[in-house]
PLY file of the C-alpha trace (Angstrom):
ply
format ascii 1.0
element vertex 341
property float x
property float y
property float z
element edge 340
property int vertex1
property int vertex2
end_header
100.73 -113.90 17.49
103.00 -112.66 20.42
104.20 -109.18 21.03
107.66 -108.57 22.54
107.51 -106.43 25.69
109.82 -103.90 24.08
107.19 -103.25 21.33
104.60 -102.18 24.02
106.97 -99.63 25.47
105.51 -96.22 24.68
106.96 -92.78 25.31
104.72 -91.61 28.39
105.36 -87.94 27.41
103.28 -88.39 24.22
100.39 -89.87 26.17
97.55 -87.45 27.09
94.99 -88.14 29.82
91.62 -89.54 28.61
89.79 -86.39 29.37
92.30 -83.93 27.82
91.64 -83.12 24.13
94.21 -81.74 21.65
94.47 -77.89 21.73
93.24 -77.38 18.22
90.43 -80.06 18.36
87.96 -78.58 20.82
87.91 -74.84 21.63
86.23 -73.50 24.73
82.72 -72.10 24.06
83.84 -68.64 25.23
86.59 -68.42 22.68
84.22 -68.40 19.82
83.56 -64.75 19.21
80.33 -63.81 17.48
79.84 -60.22 16.14
76.59 -58.50 15.45
76.13 -56.59 12.03
76.59 -53.31 13.96
79.95 -54.42 15.39
81.02 -55.68 11.98
80.00 -52.35 10.47
81.86 -50.30 13.06
84.90 -52.54 12.56
84.92 -51.93 8.94
84.56 -48.02 9.49
87.58 -48.22 11.85
89.63 -49.70 8.98
88.65 -47.08 6.38
91.00 -44.23 6.38
88.66 -41.92 4.37
85.94 -42.53 6.90
88.16 -41.74 9.79
89.51 -38.53 8.27
85.86 -37.37 7.51
84.79 -38.30 11.04
87.63 -36.07 12.48
86.58 -33.28 10.10
82.92 -33.58 11.19
83.87 -33.64 14.92
85.99 -30.60 14.39
82.94 -28.65 13.02
80.76 -29.96 15.71
83.09 -28.78 18.34
83.38 -25.39 16.80
79.61 -25.05 16.59
78.93 -26.29 20.19
81.66 -24.15 21.81
81.33 -21.02 19.62
81.31 -18.59 22.56
84.34 -20.45 24.08
86.31 -20.39 20.95
85.64 -16.56 20.25
86.68 -15.72 23.92
89.93 -17.84 23.52
90.77 -16.29 20.16
89.76 -12.76 21.31
87.13 -12.25 18.51
83.58 -11.12 18.78
80.46 -10.60 16.83
79.61 -7.55 18.89
78.47 -4.52 16.68
81.30 -1.99 16.30
81.54 1.44 14.68
82.33 0.77 11.09
84.45 3.84 10.56
87.02 2.53 13.11
87.79 -0.57 11.00
86.97 0.24 7.34
87.74 2.90 4.82
84.61 4.85 4.35
85.51 5.59 0.76
86.30 2.09 -0.55
84.43 0.10 2.17
87.47 -2.12 2.62
89.19 -2.81 6.00
91.95 -0.59 7.30
93.76 -3.54 8.53
94.30 -7.13 7.18
93.37 -8.35 3.75
92.97 -7.38 1.04
95.18 -4.29 1.08
97.15 -4.82 4.27
99.08 -7.61 5.84
97.96 -10.32 8.24
96.53 -9.07 11.51
96.65 -11.48 14.53
93.81 -9.57 16.18
91.61 -10.69 13.24
92.85 -13.96 11.78
90.18 -14.26 9.06
90.19 -10.51 8.37
87.34 -7.83 8.80
84.14 -7.75 6.92
83.75 -4.86 4.52
81.08 -2.18 5.10
80.19 -3.58 8.46
83.65 -3.97 10.15
82.64 -7.27 11.81
85.23 -9.92 12.60
85.29 -12.55 9.86
86.37 -15.39 12.29
83.71 -14.68 14.78
81.07 -14.59 11.94
82.50 -17.83 10.49
82.35 -19.67 13.88
78.86 -18.67 14.69
77.86 -19.32 11.09
79.08 -22.79 11.48
76.86 -23.07 14.64
73.77 -21.86 12.92
74.11 -24.14 9.96
74.78 -27.25 11.95
72.06 -26.62 14.39
69.44 -26.03 11.89
70.52 -28.94 9.85
70.63 -31.19 12.98
67.16 -30.13 14.05
65.63 -30.42 10.57
67.28 -33.97 10.17
66.10 -35.30 13.57
62.51 -33.99 12.98
62.18 -35.18 9.45
63.69 -38.59 10.31
61.13 -38.99 13.10
58.29 -38.29 10.82
59.55 -40.38 7.95
60.24 -43.43 10.15
56.94 -43.21 11.83
54.90 -42.87 8.49
57.03 -45.50 6.91
56.47 -48.07 9.69
52.70 -47.43 9.58
52.43 -47.50 5.74
54.53 -50.61 5.44
52.91 -52.68 8.28
49.33 -51.64 7.92
49.23 -51.76 4.11
45.90 -51.42 2.26
44.11 -48.08 2.52
46.61 -46.64 5.16
49.47 -47.38 2.84
47.62 -45.89 -0.13
46.79 -42.64 1.77
50.32 -42.13 3.07
51.68 -42.84 -0.50
49.39 -40.39 -2.00
50.60 -37.64 0.35
54.22 -38.63 -0.14
53.83 -38.29 -3.90
52.20 -34.97 -3.63
55.07 -33.61 -1.48
57.59 -35.06 -3.88
56.02 -33.31 -6.87
55.67 -29.86 -5.13
58.82 -27.62 -5.71
60.73 -27.06 -2.66
62.21 -23.75 -3.67
58.89 -22.29 -4.79
57.37 -23.01 -1.38
60.23 -21.36 0.39
59.99 -18.23 -1.85
56.12 -18.17 -1.25
56.27 -18.59 2.55
58.97 -16.23 3.35
57.17 -12.98 2.21
54.12 -14.04 4.17
56.20 -14.22 7.46
57.92 -10.95 6.57
54.43 -9.16 6.08
52.84 -10.72 9.09
55.53 -10.37 11.71
58.07 -7.92 10.17
57.27 -5.11 12.70
58.53 -7.23 15.67
62.13 -7.69 15.10
62.93 -10.27 17.69
59.89 -12.33 16.91
60.65 -12.11 13.28
64.25 -13.21 13.72
63.16 -16.34 15.60
60.27 -17.18 13.22
62.67 -16.96 10.22
64.79 -19.64 11.80
61.96 -21.91 12.79
60.11 -21.36 9.48
63.25 -22.46 7.68
63.37 -25.64 9.84
59.75 -26.31 9.14
60.32 -25.92 5.39
63.19 -28.24 5.34
61.24 -30.70 7.29
58.06 -30.58 5.30
60.05 -31.31 2.33
62.61 -33.62 3.75
60.51 -36.58 5.18
59.42 -38.41 1.91
62.63 -40.19 1.16
62.85 -41.69 4.61
59.34 -42.72 4.51
59.74 -44.65 1.10
62.92 -46.24 2.40
61.31 -47.53 5.66
58.17 -48.54 3.92
60.06 -50.75 1.68
62.05 -52.37 4.51
58.93 -52.87 6.56
57.13 -54.68 3.74
59.99 -57.16 3.74
60.31 -57.53 7.41
56.53 -58.00 8.18
56.63 -61.31 6.41
59.57 -62.78 8.44
58.96 -65.53 11.02
59.85 -63.59 14.05
57.09 -61.00 13.24
54.62 -63.69 12.43
55.35 -65.38 15.70
54.97 -62.20 17.59
51.42 -61.76 15.86
50.41 -65.29 16.64
51.23 -64.97 20.38
49.08 -61.70 20.47
51.89 -59.05 20.79
50.33 -55.62 20.49
50.99 -53.82 17.09
53.00 -51.03 18.63
55.20 -53.34 20.37
55.77 -55.32 17.14
56.68 -52.10 15.44
59.05 -50.78 18.12
60.58 -54.02 19.48
60.65 -56.28 16.58
60.76 -54.32 13.34
62.47 -50.99 14.36
65.70 -52.56 15.70
66.15 -54.04 12.23
65.93 -50.66 10.59
68.80 -48.95 12.51
71.21 -49.48 9.60
69.18 -47.72 6.86
68.12 -45.01 9.32
71.69 -44.22 10.19
72.69 -44.21 6.62
69.87 -41.97 5.62
70.62 -39.50 8.37
74.40 -39.36 7.44
73.46 -38.52 3.78
70.57 -36.17 4.63
72.47 -33.97 7.05
74.80 -32.54 4.51
71.72 -31.81 2.18
70.10 -29.70 4.73
73.49 -27.76 5.40
73.65 -26.91 1.77
70.02 -26.07 1.63
70.23 -23.50 4.53
73.30 -21.83 2.95
71.42 -21.72 -0.36
68.27 -20.24 0.98
70.04 -17.79 3.08
72.00 -16.68 0.08
68.74 -16.11 -1.69
67.53 -13.93 1.18
64.84 -16.30 2.50
66.95 -17.95 5.16
67.99 -17.07 8.61
67.80 -13.37 9.78
69.07 -11.79 12.84
71.94 -14.21 13.38
75.21 -15.15 11.87
74.95 -17.66 8.81
77.32 -18.76 6.14
74.67 -18.22 3.45
74.17 -14.66 4.61
78.08 -14.11 4.44
78.10 -15.43 0.90
75.29 -13.26 -0.06
77.19 -10.10 1.18
80.51 -11.26 -0.05
79.43 -11.59 -3.75
79.61 -7.83 -4.10
83.32 -7.81 -3.14
84.44 -10.84 -5.03
86.79 -8.82 -7.25
88.33 -6.63 -4.58
88.19 -8.91 -1.54
87.91 -12.66 -2.69
89.12 -13.97 0.77
85.72 -12.79 2.27
83.76 -15.08 -0.08
86.13 -17.96 0.08
85.96 -18.38 3.90
82.35 -19.44 4.11
82.48 -21.28 0.76
85.43 -23.31 1.85
83.73 -24.08 5.30
80.51 -25.24 3.59
82.45 -27.28 0.98
84.64 -29.07 3.53
81.71 -29.73 5.97
79.40 -31.05 3.16
82.08 -33.23 1.39
83.18 -34.77 4.73
79.50 -35.57 5.67
78.88 -37.02 2.22
81.95 -39.32 2.23
81.24 -40.34 5.80
77.61 -41.09 4.74
78.85 -43.16 1.87
81.40 -45.06 4.05
78.58 -45.76 6.66
76.31 -47.11 3.90
79.06 -49.42 2.59
80.03 -50.60 6.10
76.29 -51.52 6.84
75.85 -53.13 3.36
76.91 -56.74 3.61
77.30 -57.02 -0.14
80.09 -54.40 -0.28
83.72 -55.07 0.57
85.89 -52.05 1.34
0 1
1 2
2 3
3 4
4 5
5 6
6 7
7 8
8 9
9 10
10 11
11 12
12 13
13 14
14 15
15 16
16 17
17 18
18 19
19 20
20 21
21 22
22 23
23 24
24 25
25 26
26 27
27 28
28 29
29 30
30 31
31 32
32 33
33 34
34 35
35 36
36 37
37 38
38 39
39 40
40 41
41 42
42 43
43 44
44 45
45 46
46 47
47 48
48 49
49 50
50 51
51 52
52 53
53 54
54 55
55 56
56 57
57 58
58 59
59 60
60 61
61 62
62 63
63 64
64 65
65 66
66 67
67 68
68 69
69 70
70 71
71 72
72 73
73 74
74 75
75 76
76 77
77 78
78 79
79 80
80 81
81 82
82 83
83 84
84 85
85 86
86 87
87 88
88 89
89 90
90 91
91 92
92 93
93 94
94 95
95 96
96 97
97 98
98 99
99 100
100 101
101 102
102 103
103 104
104 105
105 106
106 107
107 108
108 109
109 110
110 111
111 112
112 113
113 114
114 115
115 116
116 117
117 118
118 119
119 120
120 121
121 122
122 123
123 124
124 125
125 126
126 127
127 128
128 129
129 130
130 131
131 132
132 133
133 134
134 135
135 136
136 137
137 138
138 139
139 140
140 141
141 142
142 143
143 144
144 145
145 146
146 147
147 148
148 149
149 150
150 151
151 152
152 153
153 154
154 155
155 156
156 157
157 158
158 159
159 160
160 161
161 162
162 163
163 164
164 165
165 166
166 167
167 168
168 169
169 170
170 171
171 172
172 173
173 174
174 175
175 176
176 177
177 178
178 179
179 180
180 181
181 182
182 183
183 184
184 185
185 186
186 187
187 188
188 189
189 190
190 191
191 192
192 193
193 194
194 195
195 196
196 197
197 198
198 199
199 200
200 201
201 202
202 203
203 204
204 205
205 206
206 207
207 208
208 209
209 210
210 211
211 212
212 213
213 214
214 215
215 216
216 217
217 218
218 219
219 220
220 221
221 222
222 223
223 224
224 225
225 226
226 227
227 228
228 229
229 230
230 231
231 232
232 233
233 234
234 235
235 236
236 237
237 238
238 239
239 240
240 241
241 242
242 243
243 244
244 245
245 246
246 247
247 248
248 249
249 250
250 251
251 252
252 253
253 254
254 255
255 256
256 257
257 258
258 259
259 260
260 261
261 262
262 263
263 264
264 265
265 266
266 267
267 268
268 269
269 270
270 271
271 272
272 273
273 274
274 275
275 276
276 277
277 278
278 279
279 280
280 281
281 282
282 283
283 284
284 285
285 286
286 287
287 288
288 289
289 290
290 291
291 292
292 293
293 294
294 295
295 296
296 297
297 298
298 299
299 300
300 301
301 302
302 303
303 304
304 305
305 306
306 307
307 308
308 309
309 310
310 311
311 312
312 313
313 314
314 315
315 316
316 317
317 318
318 319
319 320
320 321
321 322
322 323
323 324
324 325
325 326
326 327
327 328
328 329
329 330
330 331
331 332
332 333
333 334
334 335
335 336
336 337
337 338
338 339
339 340
């Protein structure tokens, strides 16, 4: 069989060099992008409008709390004690300017507190600072204790796990509110004569109460995760080659617990904010500094005549707690590979 020379003519433009592969057949190694679970979670969060809105709200409250003195100076408001007679009616106890009986006063955008004559906006700003700082400290300390105990209980097992589990169950069964009501009078009787010391002790006592009764959930969560992780191949391999236990816990197991820890923190922070406000409202919270709970406690007596005085801290707490909860839910869903949002 013979081929005509014309049959062998080939369009040279369609011929590729031997070492040149089609563009879609082989991709350069650098073009294959791999994403870690954390990057995937943040990518999902960035596409969630609810999470973004809640994040902006939380950032707003954090900026208000951190820069409280600066914002008060810029707005021309202060928490400095003033003569009540210059701002309120001594007969009714209501403000002489602004709500509820007068029009808007630019010098006091949130109005004036009845009976005391304090500026409501300054009290609101410093109340946000107190609530967020207390909740942040309690969350960090309780998370540290919970993670440490959970790591030890889950990895050691046996008697250590049983002892930690026993104390965890005890603290879970003990009523939180009863402990707070019992400890507060003791502090007042012991240190009530020294005002400055008493004011500081009430703050740190409240932090201690929240921490003592806030670590158990984290401990149980971390223990359950560690029980699963300690049977993985990379942990067994580290054991075989003689890696010390503390390095296995901190370098092998702990990095795999970042997601549940972040989720737990995001859901625990709003609980501490609400707890601080509730305890302050009951009179066993922070004393000597502005607090949303204290404002609510004082505003309940003026609910019928001055409702705005009560609504201001209530709205602040509600917006902050809802934003933190929704953001926590979004973080949990983003780190959970079984969900699709």
